[in-house]
N, C-alpha and C positions, 0 to 999 in steps of 0.2 A: 503493500499500500504506500509506503514512503516513496518508492521509486515513481509511482504513478503521480503522486502529488508534486514531486519535483519536476516531472516532465510537464505538467500543467503550468506550474509557476514559470519554468523556462519558456514555455510557449507564450505566455502572457507578457513576459519581459521582452521577448523578441518582437512581439506585435507593437509594443510601445516604441521601440527603437525605429521600426519601419515607419511608424506614424510620424515620429519626429524628423526622420530623413525626408519624408514626402513634404512635410511642412517647411523644412529648411529649403528644399529645392523650389517649391512654389513661391516662398517669400523672396528668395534671391532673384528668381525669374521675373517676378512682378516688378522688383526694383530695376532690374536691367532693362525690362521693356519700357518702363516709364522713362528712364534715362535716354533710351533710344528715340522715344517720341520727342523728348526735349531737344535732342541733337537734330532730328529732322526739322523741327520748327525753326531752330536756329539757322540751319542751312537754308531753309526756304527764305528767311529773312535776308541773309547775307549774299546770296548768290542769285543769278538769273534762273528763271524756271528750268531752262535746259540744263544749266550747270548743276542746279540743285537735284534734278532727277538723276543725273549721271552720278553725282556724289553719293546719293541715297542707295543707288544700285551697287556702287562700289563698296559702300559700308556693309551692306547685306552680304556681298560676296566675300568680303574680308572676314566676316564672322564665319561664314560657311567654310572658308579655307583655313580658318584659325590662324590668320596671319595679319597682325595689326599693321605691319609695314605696308601692305597693299593699300590700305586706306590713306595712311600718312603720305605716301607718294602721290596719290590722287589729289589730295588737298594741296600739297606743295606745287603741283603742276597747275592747278587752277589759280593759285595765288600769284604764280609767276607770269601766267599767260594773260 
């Protein structure tokens, strides 16, 4: 009986960890998404419509590629041009 009780307690503990992990991911994602929205709004304000659309696309592609340098290079080129 002791082993069964311990197993149930272990299971309940692991459920709590999983719930915390999900909450952590959801919370961080919400913060990042809000930050991305703020960046898009700032890009819309600072650049022409065509440039803004290009930079926003490059921003999304940089995230997909997991390469921050891709977006940085694009911004530098827009500022130089």
